[in-house]
VOVO-935678 format. One line per 3 residues: their letters; for each residue x, y, z of C-alpha. Coordinates in Angstrom, 1 decimal, padded with zeros to 4 digits. Layout:
a) X Y Z | ...;
REM end
This chain:
mad) -000.1 -000.3 000.0 | 001.3 003.2 -000.6 | 002.2 005.9 002.1;
klt) 000.2 008.4 003.0 | 000.8 011.6 001.3 | 001.8 013.9 004.0;
ian) 002.4 017.8 004.4 | 006.0 017.4 004.6 | 006.6 015.6 001.0;
wsp) 005.2 018.4 -001.0 | 007.3 021.1 -002.9 | 007.5 023.9 -000.7;
edq) 005.6 026.3 -002.7 | 002.6 024.0 -001.9 | 003.0 023.6 001.5;
pre) 000.2 025.4 003.4 | 001.9 025.7 007.0 | 005.3 027.4 005.2;
rlr) 002.6 029.5 002.7 | 000.6 030.9 006.2 | 004.2 031.6 008.1;
dlg) 004.9 033.5 004.8 | 002.1 035.1 003.9 | -000.8 035.1 006.7;
pqa) -003.6 032.7 007.2 | -006.0 035.2 005.1 | -003.9 033.8 002.0;
lsd) -005.0 030.3 002.5 | -008.4 028.6 001.4 | -010.6 027.0 004.1;
ael) -009.2 023.7 002.7 | -005.6 024.6 003.1 | -006.0 025.7 006.6;
lai) -007.9 022.6 007.6 | -005.4 020.4 006.1 | -002.8 022.0 008.2;
lvg) -005.0 020.7 011.6 | -005.4 017.3 009.7 | -001.8 016.6 008.8;
sgs) -001.9 014.1 006.1 | -004.5 012.5 003.5 | -005.2 009.1 002.7;
pge) -003.1 006.9 000.1 | -003.3 009.0 -003.2 | -004.8 011.9 -002.3;
sav) -003.1 014.9 -000.4 | -004.8 016.3 002.9 | -005.7 019.4 001.1;
elm) -007.5 017.3 -001.6 | -009.0 015.4 001.3 | -010.5 018.3 003.1;
kri) -011.6 019.8 -000.9 | -013.5 016.7 -001.2 | -015.4 017.1 002.6;
lns) -016.0 020.8 001.8 | -017.4 019.9 -001.5 | -020.2 017.5 000.2;
cnn) -020.7 020.7 002.4 | -021.3 022.9 -000.2 | -018.2 024.5 000.8;
nln) -019.6 026.2 003.8 | -017.9 026.0 007.1 | -021.3 026.1 008.8;
tlg) -022.9 023.0 007.2 | -019.3 021.5 008.5 | -019.3 021.9 011.6;
klt) -023.2 020.5 011.8 | -020.9 017.2 011.0 | -020.8 014.8 014.0;
ird) -017.7 012.4 014.5 | -019.4 009.4 012.7 | -020.3 011.5 009.8;
lme) -016.6 012.8 009.0 | -015.4 009.2 009.7 | -017.2 008.0 006.5;
fkg) -014.8 009.9 004.2 | -011.7 007.8 003.4 | -009.0 009.2 005.1;
ige) -010.7 010.6 008.1 | -010.3 008.8 011.4 | -011.5 009.7 014.8;
aka) -008.7 011.8 015.8 | -009.1 013.7 012.5 | -012.7 013.9 013.0;
iti) -012.4 015.3 016.7 | -009.6 018.0 015.3 | -011.7 019.2 012.4;
laa) -015.0 019.9 014.8 | -013.2 021.7 017.3 | -011.8 023.8 014.9;
cel) -015.2 024.6 013.6 | -016.3 025.1 017.6 | -013.8 027.6 018.0;
gkr) -014.8 029.6 014.9 | -018.3 029.6 016.4 | -016.9 030.7 019.4;
rqr) -014.7 033.5 018.5 | -017.8 034.9 016.2 | -019.7 034.9 019.8;
eqa) -016.8 037.2 021.5 | -016.9 040.4 021.3 | -014.0 042.5 019.9;
eer) -011.4 043.1 022.9 | -011.5 047.1 023.1 | -007.8 048.6 023.4;
rdl) -007.2 050.1 026.6 | -007.2 053.9 025.8 | -003.3 055.3 027.0;
gsa) -003.6 058.6 025.8 | -002.6 061.1 028.6 | -000.1 060.3 031.2;
tlm) -002.8 059.9 033.9 | -004.3 057.2 032.1 | -000.7 055.2 031.4;
yry) -000.2 055.7 035.3 | -003.4 054.0 036.4 | -003.0 050.9 033.9;
lht) 000.8 050.6 035.2 | 000.1 051.3 039.0 | -001.4 047.9 039.3;
hmq) 001.8 046.3 038.1 | 004.0 048.0 040.0 | 002.4 049.2 043.3;
dld) 003.6 046.8 045.5 | 007.1 046.4 044.0 | 010.0 046.4 046.2;
vee) 012.5 046.6 043.5 | 012.5 048.8 040.4 | 011.1 047.3 037.4;
awl) 010.8 049.1 033.7 | 008.1 048.6 031.4 | 007.4 048.9 027.4;
llm) 003.6 050.4 026.4 | 003.2 049.7 022.9 | 000.7 051.8 021.2;
nqn) -001.3 052.1 017.9 | -001.6 055.6 016.2 | -005.1 056.1 018.4;
frl) -003.1 055.5 021.8 | -004.2 052.3 022.3 | -002.4 049.7 023.9;
iks) -001.0 046.8 021.6 | 000.9 045.2 024.2 | 002.8 045.9 027.6;
irl) 006.3 044.4 028.1 | 008.4 044.1 031.2 | 012.1 045.2 030.1;
shg) 013.8 044.8 033.4 | 013.8 043.7 036.9 | 015.8 044.9 039.9;
git) 017.2 048.0 038.4 | 016.8 050.2 035.5 | 020.2 051.9 034.0;
eta) 021.2 052.3 030.3 | 022.9 048.6 030.4 | 019.6 047.2 032.2;
vdv) 017.5 048.3 029.5 | 018.2 047.3 026.1 | 017.3 050.0 023.4;
rli) 017.8 047.7 020.5 | 015.2 045.7 022.3 | 012.4 048.4 022.4;
ike) 012.6 049.3 018.9 | 012.5 045.5 017.7 | 009.5 045.1 019.6;
avl) 008.2 048.2 018.6 | 008.4 047.4 014.9 | 007.5 043.3 015.5;
nna) 003.8 044.7 017.1 | 003.3 047.4 014.4 | 003.4 049.8 017.0;
tii) 003.8 053.7 016.1 | 003.6 055.0 019.8 | 005.7 054.0 022.7;
ala) 006.2 054.8 026.6 | 008.7 053.8 028.8 | 007.5 053.8 032.8;
hnh) 009.3 052.6 035.5 | 008.7 052.8 039.3 | 010.6 054.0 042.1;
psg) 010.2 051.9 045.1 | 011.3 054.8 047.2 | 008.4 057.0 046.7;
slr) 010.7 060.0 045.1 | 009.5 061.2 042.0 | 012.6 063.0 041.0;
psa) 014.6 061.9 037.8 | 018.1 060.2 038.4 | 020.7 061.1 035.6;
ddd) 020.6 057.4 034.2 | 016.6 058.5 034.1 | 017.5 060.9 032.0;
rlt) 020.4 059.7 029.5 | 017.9 056.6 029.0 | 015.3 058.9 028.0;
erv) 017.8 060.7 025.7 | 018.6 057.1 024.2 | 015.3 055.9 023.7;
kra) 014.7 059.2 022.0 | 017.1 059.2 019.2 | 016.5 055.5 018.6;
cdv) 012.6 056.6 018.1 | 013.4 059.3 015.8 | 015.6 057.1 013.3;
mri) 012.8 054.7 013.1 | 010.0 057.4 013.1 | 008.2 056.0 016.0;
hfq) 006.6 058.4 018.4 | 008.0 058.3 022.1 | 005.4 059.6 024.0;
dhl) 006.4 059.8 027.5 | 009.0 058.2 030.3 | 006.9 057.9 033.4;
ivt) 008.1 057.4 036.8 | 005.7 056.0 039.3 | 005.4 055.7 042.8;
dgn) 002.4 054.7 044.8 | 000.2 057.5 044.4 | 001.8 059.6 041.9;
yys) 003.9 059.5 039.0 | 006.6 062.0 037.1 | 006.0 062.5 033.3;
yhe) 008.9 064.0 031.1 | 006.2 064.6 028.5 | 003.9 066.6 031.2;
qgr) 007.2 068.5 032.3 | 008.2 069.5 028.7 | 011.1 067.3 028.3;
l) 009.9 065.1 025.5;
REM end
């Protein structure tokens, strides 16, 4: 009997995993996406061909596919119980996603709003931590990242990592923040030097450096509000 034709045996341009990695999931057909999940077809039939055959029986409608039972799917040559369960699990996730409301990104359009968000992360710390806030053009939070723990200096916070994370997450605006466990809001010389280095790097990359906040338990210092950015 011939071996099953797996995705790994295909030519590179036909491999859906690699196409998804290089082009994004939107570039793949429904059959290709499902083929990634099932992994292999039957003898003489690739995973994509198998999924095309199954989808064709459902009038190429994913809602109809999701109404099939495990037993229904196992009627197709090449589909065992494990593959049938995988397909139905994917359909169920799609239905649940439709029911979910899109998550609203947090508004960080002012130093006060940034402080309120960061205070929950920093209020009980007894050491310094540095955080990076990545935002879109509307000052909505994309992602927050802890950059360092136990101190903030020019060496503890890697400016290259800040720029890398901004680019990878398509952030057009960033803010830096760190806490002073002592309660002092006065910026140190290290704070000033780090702020300048991040500002220069952002200017080169055309990323807007909105603010550098110093956070204490109950107050904050904003380089932006103080006219220093």
